[in-house]
Structure formats: structure tokens, C-alpha cells
C-alpha positions in Angstrom: 183.9 168.5 -105.7 180.2 169.1 -105.5 180.0 167.0 -102.4 182.9 169.2 -100.8 181.2 172.3 -101.8 177.9 171.1 -100.2 179.8 170.0 -97.1 181.3 173.4 -96.8 178.0 175.2 -97.3 176.4 173.0 -94.7 179.2 173.6 -92.2 179.1 177.3 -92.9 175.2 177.2 -92.6 175.6 175.3 -89.3 178.0 177.9 -87.9 175.8 180.9 -88.9 172.8 179.2 -87.4 174.7 178.3 -84.3 176.1 181.8 -83.9 172.6 183.3 -84.3 171.1 180.8 -82.0 173.9 180.7 -79.4 174.5 184.4 -79.2 171.3 185.2 -77.2 171.9 182.2 -75.0 175.5 183.3 -74.3 174.3 186.7 -73.4 171.6 185.3 -71.1 174.4 183.0 -69.6 176.6 186.2 -69.0 173.7 188.0 -67.4 173.0 185.0 -65.1 176.6 184.9 -64.2 176.5 188.6 -63.0 173.3 188.0 -61.0 174.9 184.9 -59.5 177.9 187.0 -58.2 175.6 189.7 -56.9 173.7 187.1 -55.0 176.9 185.8 -53.6 178.0 189.4 -52.5 174.5 189.8 -50.9 174.8 186.4 -49.1 178.3 187.5 -47.9 176.8 190.9 -46.7 174.0 189.0 -44.8 176.4 186.7 -43.1 178.3 189.6 -41.8 175.1 191.3 -40.6 174.1 188.0 -38.9 177.5 187.8 -37.0 177.1 191.5 -36.0 173.6 190.8 -34.8 174.8 187.8 -32.8 177.6 189.8 -31.2 175.1 192.5 -30.2 172.8 189.9 -28.7 175.6 188.6 -26.6 176.5 192.1 -25.4 172.8 192.9 -24.7 172.4 189.6 -22.8 175.5 190.4 -20.7 173.7 193.7 -19.3 172.6 193.3 -15.8 168.8 193.3 -15.2 169.2 196.0 -12.5 170.8 198.2 -15.2 168.0 197.5 -17.5 165.5 198.5 -14.7 167.5 201.8 -14.2 167.1 202.6 -17.8 163.4 201.9 -17.7 163.1 204.2 -14.7 165.0 207.0 -16.5 163.2 206.7 -19.8 160.0 204.6 -19.2 157.6 203.1 -21.9 154.7 205.4 -21.5 154.4 208.5 -19.4 153.8 206.6 -16.2 152.5 209.8 -14.5 151.2 207.9 -11.4 154.8 206.6 -10.7 156.2 210.2 -11.4 153.6 211.6 -8.9 154.6 209.1 -6.3 158.4 210.1 -6.9 157.4 213.8 -6.4 155.5 213.1 -3.3 158.4 211.0 -1.9 160.9 213.7 -2.6 158.7 216.4 -1.2 158.1 214.5 2.1 161.8 213.6 2.3 162.8 217.3 2.0 159.9 218.8 4.2 158.3 220.4 1.2 154.5 220.6 0.8 153.4 219.5 -2.8 150.5 221.7 -3.3 149.5 221.0 -7.0 150.9 219.0 -9.9 149.5 219.4 -13.4 150.3 217.0 -16.3 149.8 218.4 -19.6 149.7 216.1 -22.6 152.4 216.7 -25.2 151.5 219.0 -28.1 148.3 220.3 -26.2 147.9 223.8 -24.8 148.7 224.0 -21.1 145.2 224.3 -19.7 146.3 223.6 -16.2 143.8 220.6 -16.0 145.4 217.4 -14.6 145.4 214.6 -17.1 145.7 210.9 -16.2 148.7 209.1 -17.6 146.5 206.7 -19.8 144.7 209.6 -21.5 147.8 210.4 -23.6 148.0 208.6 -26.9 150.8 206.0 -27.2 153.9 207.0 -29.1 153.7 206.6 -32.9 157.0 205.0 -33.4 159.0 202.4 -31.3 161.9 204.0 -29.5 160.9 207.6 -30.1 161.3 209.9 -27.1 158.3 212.1 -26.2 158.2 214.9 -23.8 155.7 214.9 -20.9 155.3 218.4 -19.6 154.5 219.0 -16.0 153.9 222.0 -13.7 153.9 222.0 -9.9 153.4 224.3 -6.9 155.3 223.5 -3.7 155.8 225.3 -0.4 158.6 225.3 2.1 161.8 227.0 3.2 164.6 228.0 0.8 166.9 225.2 2.1 164.3 222.7 1.8 163.5 223.6 -1.7 167.2 223.5 -2.7 167.3 219.9 -1.2 164.2 219.0 -3.3 165.7 220.3 -6.4 168.9 218.4 -5.6 166.9 215.2 -5.3 165.0 215.8 -8.4 168.3 216.2 -10.2 169.7 212.9 -8.7 166.5 210.9 -9.2 166.7 208.1 -12.0 163.8 209.7 -14.0 165.1 212.3 -16.3 163.5 215.7 -15.4 164.2 219.0 -16.9 163.0 222.1 -14.9 162.5 225.0 -17.4 161.4 227.8 -15.1 161.1 228.5 -11.4 159.2 231.4 -9.8 158.4 232.1 -6.2 156.7 234.3 -3.7 157.0 234.7 0.0 154.1 233.4 2.0 155.7 234.1 5.6 159.0 234.9 7.0 160.7 231.5 6.2 158.1 230.1 4.0 158.0 230.3 0.2 155.6 229.3 -2.4 157.5 227.9 -5.6 156.1 227.3 -8.9 158.0 225.0 -11.3 157.5 224.3 -14.9 159.3 221.4 -16.5 159.2 218.2 -18.4 160.1 214.6 -18.2 160.5 212.1 -21.0 159.1 208.8 -22.1 159.2 206.3 -24.9 
């Protein structure tokens, strides 16, 4: 009987020790199971994101190179003031307008009227942010030629907003026009 009592005590002690020893291990096992499930969910989300990215890359690769060039002309990377000046000169010549003066003013600076080269403006801080590039110009010509010039500015690929127009008569059919506006770049 003493042997049976000792065996029961040893079994009870083994169970008590097992419970106290295994309980923290069991809790750690449950925590690891939850973390494993979270990692599986994250892996599924990443797989979905990769599939979306691949689909977008396929769509981007189907865009025609000429369309990408049009987008670059509409919203170029950097102010490209020289290209903009060439555009203004071309449109002025096409519409029999005399381009007297063009002033480029850096974004965020006071409009001093001093021309600024395109390279003097600091590069945009963030990729993909749209910056304004203020411009003012003085042109001379007839009213009809000026209307054609404005129509061509509106139809050009480069995005141009004209904020104000003022004019004065220099002779019977000739006017001096002053325009203030802005164009945009990335």
C-alpha cells in the first residue's frame, strides 16, 4: 500500500510539474500560432499586391511611346523654359504677333520682372509633385492675330493658364498686349 501511495504521489507530482512547466510552453505555442497566421495573411496580401503591380506594369507597357511623349510635353520634368520660349516664339510667328518680352519668374519668388534661366530654379522636392512656373509676356499685333495666338496657346500640348490680359492701343490696328500666367512642370 505504501508503494501505491508513493506511485500516486509521484504521478501527482509529475502532473503538477508538467502543468507548471508545460503551461508557459503552451502559451508560447499559441502565440507562435497567431503570429504564423498573421504572417500567412501578410503573405496573401503581398501576393495580391504583386499581382496588381504586374497588371499595372502590363497596362503601362501597352501605352504608346508617342502618348508618353505627349504627356511629357504637357507636364515636363523640370521647367524647360527654353522649350517653352521656343513654343511661344513659334506660335507668335505663326500668328503674326511680335513677341516683345517674356519673363520667367521662379515659383515662390517675388515677381521682379528679371528673366531667369530654367536651370536656376531648384529641382522639385518630391517626385511627381506638380510645380507652377509663372510667366509674363508682352506681345504686339492686331486683335485677330492675338485671338489666334491665344487659341494656339490653348491648343498647345504644354499646359498653360493665362491669369490676366491687359492691352493698350499703339496705332489704329496694332495693340500691345500684356499677359500673365503660369505653366506647370514636375
